LUMBA-774277 format. One record per atom (N, C-alpha, C): x negated, y, z; residue in three letters. Coordinates in steps of 0.1 Angstrom, whole numbers, plus 5000, padded with zeros to 4 digits. Example, Ala and Ser with C-alpha at 12.3 -4.5 7.8 and 13.67 -1.06 7.14 Angstrom:
486849435078ALA
487749555078ALA
486849675078ALA
487249785071SER
486349895071SER
487150005079SER
END
This chain:
499149895000UNK
499949994999UNK
499150145001UNK
499450224991UNK
498450314989UNK
498750454998UNK
497850544999UNK
498150675007UNK
499250755004UNK
499650764989UNK
500650814986UNK
502050754992UNK
502150624990UNK
503250574996UNK
503450575010UNK
502250575018UNK
502250595032UNK
502750735036UNK
502150825027UNK
502650965028UNK
504250975025UNK
504850925018UNK
506250915016UNK
507050845027UNK
506550735031UNK
507350675043UNK
507050765054UNK
506050845058UNK
505650935068UNK
506751035069UNK
506951085056UNK
508051185054UNK
509451135057UNK
509751025051UNK
511250935053UNK
511350955069UNK
510350895076UNK
510450855092UNK
510750995098UNK
509751105095UNK
509951235104UNK
510851315099UNK
511351325089UNK
512251425081UNK
513851365078UNK
514051245074UNK
515351185071UNK
515751135081UNK
515051055089UNK
515750975101UNK
516451065111UNK
515751165115UNK
516551265125UNK
517551315122UNK
517651355108UNK
519151395103UNK
520051305103UNK
519851165098UNK
520851075098UNK
521051035112UNK
520251045122UNK
520651025137UNK
521651135141UNK
521651245135UNK
522551355141UNK
523951325134UNK
523751285123UNK
525051265117UNK
525951145124UNK
524851035128UNK
525650925135UNK
526250965147UNK
525351025154UNK
525751105167UNK
527151145167UNK
527451225155UNK
528751315153UNK
530051215150UNK
529451105143UNK
530351005140UNK
530850925150UNK
529950915160UNK
530050815171UNK
531150895179UNK
531051015182UNK
531951115191UNK
533351095184UNK
533451085172UNK
534751055167UNK
535350935169UNK
534650835167UNK
534650655170UNK
535350665185UNK
534650725193UNK
534950725205UNK
536350775210UNK
536950845200UNK
538350875203UNK
539150805198UNK
538950705191UNK
540050615184UNK
540950555197UNK
541950575198UNK
543150515207UNK
543150375209UNK
543150315201UNK
543350145202UNK
541950085207UNK
542050015218UNK
540849975225UNK
539849885216UNK
540449755210UNK
539749695198UNK
539049775187UNK
539949845180UNK
539249935170UNK
538050025172UNK
538350095186UNK
537350175191UNK
536150085194UNK
536449965202UNK
535149895204UNK
534449855191UNK
535049815181UNK
534249775169UNK
533749905160UNK
534350015161UNK
533750145157UNK
532350165162UNK
532450165175UNK
531350225183UNK
530050115182UNK
530549975181UNK
529549855180UNK
528949885165UNK
529849925153UNK
529249925139UNK
528350025140UNK
528450165147UNK
527250235145UNK
526050245156UNK
526550155167UNK
525450125176UNK
524350005171UNK
525249915166UNK
524149815161UNK
523749805145UNK
524449905138UNK
523949885126UNK
523650015121UNK
522950135127UNK
522550245123UNK
521250215114UNK
520750115114UNK
519550095103UNK
520050085092UNK
521550035086UNK
522050035075UNK
522250185069UNK
522450285077UNK
522650415074UNK
521150455071UNK
520250455080UNK
518750485079UNK
518350455065UNK
518550335062UNK
518050245049UNK
518850315035UNK
520150335037UNK
520850415027UNK
520350525023UNK
519650595034UNK
519150745030UNK
517950745024UNK
517150635020UNK
515850615017UNK
515550725006UNK
516450744997UNK
516150844984UNK
516050964987UNK
516650995000UNK
516551155006UNK
515251185010UNK
514351095009UNK
512651125010UNK
512351215001UNK
513151234989UNK
512651294978UNK
513651414976UNK
514351464986UNK
515051574985UNK
514551694998UNK
515151794996UNK
514751895006UNK
516051965007UNK
516052065016UNK
517252175019UNK
518452115019UNK
519452185014UNK
520852145013UNK
521152025005UNK
520351994997UNK
520551844988UNK
520351744997UNK
519251755006UNK
518951645018UNK
520151625026UNK
520551735032UNK
521651745039UNK
522951675036UNK
523351745023UNK
524351685018UNK
524451535016UNK
523251465009UNK
523151345008UNK
523151245018UNK
522651305031UNK
522551235043UNK
523951245048UNK
524651335047UNK
525951295053UNK
526951205043UNK
526751235031UNK
527751125023UNK
527050985026UNK
525950955026UNK
525450815030UNK
526050765044UNK
525850855054UNK
525950815069UNK
527650795072UNK
528350875062UNK
529850875065UNK
530350745058UNK
529950715045UNK
530450615036UNK
529950465043UNK
528550485045UNK
528250345050UNK
528850305066UNK
528950425074UNK
529650395085UNK
530950325084UNK
531950385074UNK
533150305069UNK
532950175067UNK
532050145057UNK
531350005054UNK
531449915067UNK
530349955074UNK
529849875087UNK
531349855093UNK
532349955096UNK
533349945106UNK
534349875100UNK
534349855086UNK
535349765081UNK
534949615082UNK
533349585081UNK
532749455083UNK
533249405097UNK
533249485109UNK
533349455122UNK
535049435123UNK
535749515116UNK
537149475120UNK
537449345113UNK
536749295100UNK
537149185095UNK
536749065102UNK
535349065107UNK
534548975115UNK
535248945127UNK
535349045136UNK
535549035151UNK
537049035154UNK
537949105147UNK
539349115152UNK
540349115138UNK
539949005130UNK
540349005118UNK
541548905118UNK
542548925108UNK
543648835109UNK
543348715102UNK
542348705094UNK
541848585088UNK
542548585072UNK
543448685070UNK
544148675060UNK
543548785048UNK
543448715035UNK
542848785023UNK
543648925023UNK
545048905023UNK
545549065017UNK
545249175029UNK
545149115038UNK
544749225052UNK
543249285048UNK
542349205046UNK
541149225040UNK
541049345028UNK
541749305018UNK
541849365008UNK
542549515012UNK
543449515019UNK
544149645024UNK
543149735029UNK
542549695041UNK
541449765046UNK
540249825037UNK
539849745028UNK
538849765020UNK
539349875009UNK
540749875005UNK
541249974995UNK
540550134999UNK
540250145012UNK
539750265018UNK
538350315011UNK
537550205008UNK
536250225001UNK
536350284987UNK
537450234980UNK
537750264967UNK
538150404967UNK
539250434975UNK
539850564977UNK
538750674981UNK
537750624987UNK
536650724993UNK
535750794982UNK
536050694970UNK
534950744958UNK
535950854949UNK
537250874952UNK
537950944943UNK
538551074951UNK
538451174948UNK
538751304957UNK
540351324954UNK
540751284944UNK
542151304943UNK
543151194948UNK
542451074953UNK
543350954955UNK
543950984971UNK
545250944972UNK
546050974985UNK
545650834992UNK
545450885005UNK
545450765015UNK
546450695017UNK
545750545014UNK
547150435017UNK
547150385032UNK
548050305036UNK
548250255049UNK
547250145048UNK
546050165052UNK
544950055052UNK
545349945062UNK
546049995071UNK
546149885086UNK
547649805081UNK
548449815071UNK
549549775068UNK
549749635073UNK
548649555073UNK
549049425075UNK
548549385093UNK
548349475098UNK
547849465114UNK
549049525122UNK
549149485133UNK
550149565143UNK
549549685150UNK
548649755145UNK
547949865152UNK
547149945140UNK
546850065144UNK
545950165134UNK
544950195145UNK
543950295138UNK
543050335146UNK
543050495148UNK
544450545146UNK
544650675153UNK
543950775138UNK
543750745129UNK
543550825118UNK
541950845117UNK
541150765123UNK
539750745121UNK
539050715108UNK
539650585101UNK
539250565089UNK
539650655080UNK
541050725081UNK
541450825071UNK
540650925072UNK
539950985082UNK
538951085082UNK
537651055075UNK
537150945077UNK
535950895068UNK
536350885054UNK
537450845051UNK
537850845036UNK
537751015030UNK
538551085039UNK
538751215034UNK
537151295033UNK
536451265040UNK
535051315042UNK
534251275030UNK
534451165025UNK
533551095016UNK
534151125003UNK
535551175002UNK
536251204992UNK
535251364986UNK
535251454997UNK
534551574995UNK
533351554991UNK
532651474997UNK
531051454996UNK
530851404981UNK
531651294977UNK
531451244962UNK
531751354953UNK
533151404955UNK
533451504946UNK
532651634943UNK
531851644956UNK
530751784953UNK
529551744947UNK
529451624941UNK
528151584934UNK
528151644920UNK
527151724916UNK
527051794903UNK
527651714891UNK
526951584890UNK
527451504881UNK
528351374884UNK
529251414894UNK
529951304899UNK
530951244887UNK
531151304878UNK
532051224867UNK
531351134859UNK
529951144859UNK
528851044851UNK
529050924860UNK
528950934871UNK
528650804879UNK
529850734884UNK
530950804885UNK
532150734894UNK
532650624886UNK
532750594875UNK
533150454870UNK
532250334874UNK
530950374876UNK
529850284879UNK
530050234893UNK
530250364901UNK
530550334916UNK
531650264917UNK
532750284910UNK
533950214914UNK
533950074911UNK
533150044901UNK
533049874897UNK
532049824908UNK
530949894912UNK
530249844923UNK
531049824936UNK
531749914937UNK
532749914950UNK
533849804948UNK
534449784939UNK
535249684935UNK
534549544938UNK
533649534934UNK
532849404937UNK
532549394951UNK
532249494956UNK
531749474972UNK
533349444980UNK
534249494975UNK
535449464983UNK
535949344978UNK
535649314966UNK
536149164966UNK
535349074974UNK
533949074975UNK
533148984983UNK
533749004996UNK
533949115003UNK
534349105018UNK
535749055019UNK
536649055009UNK
537948995010UNK
537948835009UNK
536848775005UNK
536648635004UNK
535648575013UNK
534648655016UNK
533648595026UNK
533848605041UNK
535148675044UNK
535748645058UNK
536748525061UNK
536948465050UNK
538048375052UNK
537448245059UNK
538348165060UNK
538148045070UNK
537047955061UNK
535947875069UNK
535047805063UNK
535647685052UNK
535047675043UNK
535547605031UNK
536347665022UNK
537247755027UNK
538247845017UNK
537047945011UNK
536548015021UNK
535548145016UNK
534648095005UNK
534047955010UNK
532747884999UNK
533447884985UNK
534747834987UNK
535447784972UNK
535747924964UNK
536248014972UNK
536348134965UNK
535248214961UNK
534248194967UNK
533048264963UNK
532348204953UNK
532448074953UNK
531948014941UNK
532748034926UNK
533948044929UNK
534748094917UNK
534448214912UNK
534148324921UNK
534348454917UNK
532648514916UNK
531848424918UNK
530448494918UNK
529448404910UNK
529848314905UNK
529148194898UNK
528448274885UNK
529048364879UNK
528548434867UNK
528248594868UNK
527748614879UNK
527348754880UNK
526348804870UNK
525248704870UNK
524148714863UNK
523548594856UNK
522848574845UNK
522348464840UNK
521148434850UNK
521248304852UNK
520148234860UNK
520248254875UNK
521248324880UNK
521548354894UNK
522648244898UNK
522548194909UNK
523448084915UNK
524648164923UNK
525648124926UNK
526748164930UNK
526548264942UNK
525748214952UNK
525448274963UNK
524448394960UNK
523548394951UNK
522848494947UNK
523648594941UNK
524548554931UNK
525648664929UNK
526448744936UNK
526948654945UNK
527848724957UNK
526648794964UNK
525648774968UNK
524548904976UNK
524448994967UNK
524548994954UNK
524149114947UNK
525649204947UNK
526649144949UNK
527549224954UNK
528049284966UNK
527149254976UNK
527249294989UNK
526649414995UNK
525849474984UNK
524949604987UNK
525749724984UNK
525449824992UNK
525849974989UNK
524850044982UNK
523549984981UNK
522550074976UNK
523050104964UNK
523450044953UNK
523650094940UNK
524250194941UNK
525550224948UNK
526250334949UNK
525350464956UNK
524650414964UNK
523850554971UNK
522950594961UNK
522250514952UNK
521250534941UNK
522350594930UNK
523350584926UNK
523950654917UNK
524450814923UNK
524850824935UNK
525050934942UNK
523651024941UNK
522750964944UNK
521351034942UNK
521151084928UNK
521251014919UNK
521151054905UNK
522351174902UNK
523351154908UNK
524451234905UNK
524051404910UNK
523151394920UNK
522551534925UNK
522151614915UNK
521751544903UNK
521151614891UNK
522051694882UNK
522151804878UNK
523251864870UNK
522951824855UNK
524251794847UNK
523651734836UNK
523251604834UNK
523351524843UNK
522951364842UNK
523551324829UNK
522851244822UNK
523451184810UNK
524151064813UNK
525151034804UNK
525650874805UNK
524750784805UNK
523650784797UNK
522750694795UNK
521850644809UNK
521550784814UNK
520650764826UNK
521850694838UNK
522850724837UNK
523650694848UNK
523750524847UNK
523950494832UNK
524050334831UNK
522650284835UNK
521550354831UNK
520050314833UNK
520050274850UNK
520550354858UNK
520250354873UNK
521250254879UNK
522350234875UNK
523250134878UNK
522649994874UNK
522149964861UNK
521549844856UNK
520349814866UNK
519549914868UNK
518349894877UNK
518449854891UNK
519649884897UNK
519949864911UNK
520949734912UNK
521549694901UNK
522549594901UNK
522349494891UNK
521949354891UNK
522149294902UNK
520849244912UNK
519649314907UNK
518449234915UNK
518149334927UNK
517849454927UNK
517849524940UNK
518949504949UNK
520349494946UNK
521149464954UNK
521049324959UNK
520849234952UNK
520749084957UNK
519449064968UNK
518449144963UNK
517049124974UNK
517749204986UNK
518549324987UNK
518849374998UNK
519549285009UNK
520749215002UNK
521549145010UNK
520949005016UNK
520348935004UNK
519248815008UNK
518548865019UNK
517748965019UNK
516949005033UNK
517849005045UNK
518949065043UNK
519849075055UNK
520148955060UNK
520448835051UNK
521048725054UNK
519848645059UNK
518448665055UNK
517448585057UNK
517148615071UNK
517148725077UNK
516948745092UNK
517648705100UNK
519248695097UNK
520148655101UNK
520448485103UNK
519548435098UNK
520148265099UNK
520448215110UNK
519748235119UNK
520048155132UNK
521148215138UNK
521348345139UNK
522548415146UNK
523748365136UNK
523848355122UNK
524948315116UNK
524948155117UNK
524248075120UNK
524547935123UNK
525347925136UNK
524848005144UNK
525348005158UNK
527148045158UNK
527248135152UNK
528548165149UNK
529648125139UNK
528948045130UNK
529747955120UNK
529948065109UNK
529148165106UNK
529248255096UNK
528748215083UNK
529148255072UNK
528648225058UNK
527448295056UNK
526448225054UNK
525048295051UNK
524248255037UNK
524248355028UNK
523948305015UNK
522448255015UNK
521548295024UNK
520148205022UNK
520148075026UNK
521148045036UNK
521447895041UNK
522047815029UNK
522347845018UNK
523147815006UNK
521847754998UNK
520747784999UNK
519747744990UNK
519447584997UNK
519147494988UNK
519147344991UNK
517847335000UNK
516847424999UNK
515647405009UNK
515047525014UNK
513947545022UNK
513447665027UNK
512547715014UNK
511947595006UNK
511047614993UNK
512047694985UNK
513247654983UNK
513847664971UNK
514347824976UNK
514447864989UNK
514947994992UNK
514048114989UNK
512948034993UNK
511348154992UNK
511348154976UNK
511448044968UNK
511248094952UNK
512548174947UNK
513648154953UNK
514848244949UNK
514748384953UNK
514348424964UNK
514248564969UNK
512848634965UNK
511948554959UNK
510648614955UNK
510948634942UNK
511548544934UNK
511648574921UNK
512948704917UNK
513948724926UNK
514848834924UNK
514248954931UNK
513248954941UNK
512549084945UNK
511649144934UNK
510849014926UNK
510149074916UNK
510849124904UNK
511949064901UNK
512649134891UNK
513149274894UNK
513549294906UNK
513949404912UNK
513049514910UNK
511849494913UNK
510849574912UNK
510449624898UNK
510649514889UNK
510449574874UNK
511449634868UNK
512649624873UNK
513949694869UNK
513749854874UNK
513749864886UNK
513650024892UNK
512350074886UNK
511349984885UNK
509950044880UNK
510250104866UNK
511050064859UNK
511250114845UNK
511850244843UNK
512550284855UNK
513250414853UNK
512250514853UNK
512450644848UNK
511650734846UNK
510950804858UNK
511750804870UNK
511250824882UNK
511250704892UNK
510750594885UNK
510650484891UNK
509750454902UNK
509050554904UNK
507950524917UNK
508850554930UNK
509850634926UNK
510950674938UNK
511750554943UNK
512150464933UNK
513050354935UNK
512250254938UNK
510950244934UNK
510350144939UNK
509750164954UNK
509550264956UNK
509350304971UNK
510550274982UNK
511750294976UNK
512850254982UNK
512850094986UNK
512850014973UNK
512549854974UNK
511449844985UNK
510349874983UNK
509149854991UNK
509649875008UNK
509849985009UNK
510250035020UNK
511449915029UNK
512149905020UNK
513249805025UNK
512749655029UNK
511949615019UNK
511149515021UNK
510349485034UNK
509649595034UNK
508649605048UNK
509549625060UNK
510749675061UNK
511449675072UNK
512249555075UNK
512549485065UNK
513049355069UNK
512249255071UNK
510949255067UNK
510049135068UNK
509249185079UNK
509349265087UNK
508549305100UNK
509549295112UNK
510849225110UNK
511449225123UNK
511149115130UNK
511449145142UNK
511149035153UNK
511748915149UNK
512848915144UNK
513348795141UNK
512748715134UNK
511948765124UNK
511048685114UNK
510248585124UNK
509448635133UNK
508448535138UNK
509348445150UNK
510648515152UNK
511348385164UNK
511748285154UNK
512148315140UNK
512748195133UNK
511648125124UNK
510348155127UNK
509148085118UNK
509348125104UNK
509748255100UNK
509948275087UNK
508948395078UNK
507748365087UNK
506748465083UNK
506148425067UNK
506148295065UNK
505348245051UNK
506148325040UNK
507548295042UNK
508448335032UNK
508548515033UNK
508548555045UNK
508348705045UNK
507148755038UNK
506048705037UNK
504848755032UNK
504848735018UNK
505548635011UNK
505748604998UNK
506648714992UNK
507548734999UNK
508648884993UNK
507848984993UNK
507049025003UNK
506049155003UNK
505249144992UNK
504649034990UNK
503749034979UNK
504349064966UNK
505448984963UNK
506349054952UNK
506649174948UNK
506749254959UNK
506849384957UNK
505749474957UNK
504449404957UNK
503349464960UNK
503049534972UNK
503449504983UNK
503049544997UNK
502149435001UNK
500649445002UNK
499849345005UNK
499849325017UNK
500249415029UNK
499949415040UNK
500949485047UNK
501349435059UNK
502049545069UNK
501249625078UNK
499849595080UNK
499049655088UNK
499149795089UNK
499049835077UNK
498949985074UNK
500050075077UNK
501349995077UNK
502550035079UNK
503350035094UNK
502349935101UNK
502749905115UNK
503150055124UNK
502150155123UNK
502450265132UNK
503650325128UNK
503950345113UNK
505050395109UNK
506350335114UNK
506250185114UNK
507450115118UNK
507750115132UNK
506750135140UNK
506850175153UNK
507250295158UNK
507250395151UNK
507750545152UNK
509050545147UNK
509350475136UNK
510650465133UNK
511450395143UNK
511050275151UNK
511850215162UNK
512050305174UNK
511150385176UNK
511350475186UNK
512450585182UNK
512150635170UNK
513150735167UNK
514750685166UNK
514650565160UNK
516150495159UNK
516450415170UNK
515550385181UNK
516250335194UNK
516150185190UNK
515250135181UNK
515149985179UNK
514349925184UNK
514049755186UNK
512849705188UNK
511949705176UNK
END
């Protein structure tokens, strides 16, 4: 990892993370006011336990400054908070019904469209959250609508989000049914991708945030918007979610959750699959005109996941090192001080 990359990482940790933390603090105050005890608990837990999702989503803010940086961080923090909240609602106090999961996730589609009326997202439940989710949707509608080239990216973001919502509506179903539905829905996401790799590709918000970043540019061309979409989906997005599942294998086994990395026939197959997808992701984003920015985002993401204590506890170091080499991170030693600083600023181990 060269000095320029280290300098970018330092900028991200010291300039972007504090702003993201401030946004999360404000969102947490809103979550604490939810009247329903269960919804309030899950909203707070989604912020407290998944703040790193927001931090990672903000990675491209490293290359912004001033008002653009602040607006982008607000967009990412608000949208990702809604995403993580819905995940908790479905996982922990879900009805187990696909119609309910789909109704809740309509909010993420509406959040992309400033003129969309809010729907009754809780219509299949016997409670609501006092307008908390509605408020997140309304804020996102403003933030997306204010992007200078919003019209160039909205169809791509809508497609990515529709895929995300489809995955969330299937993967929370009962064991057996969730696998059957995912096999049917995600077997043809990309050539040479297995169904679980295709499903993983549909589970990331990073393509949406990359599109929003591109839309900060006035006069973004349709071709450029398409290139960004294709650079992030399916390989970058699959790398993201496979890494997330990679470190959570033990936890998911304990709770009976569907884990896409555990779907590989063996640990050797998992290593080969993730390495190949990560290598393809680097090639795709590296081909963009500002490819070094997106390659930085990919490498930072891999460095974060592959340095988690869960890696050592689950004896996953060999595979983690192979993934890092695939994205040209030859050692974590140089970035360990920044990872420790991040942990201090973010309040994580």
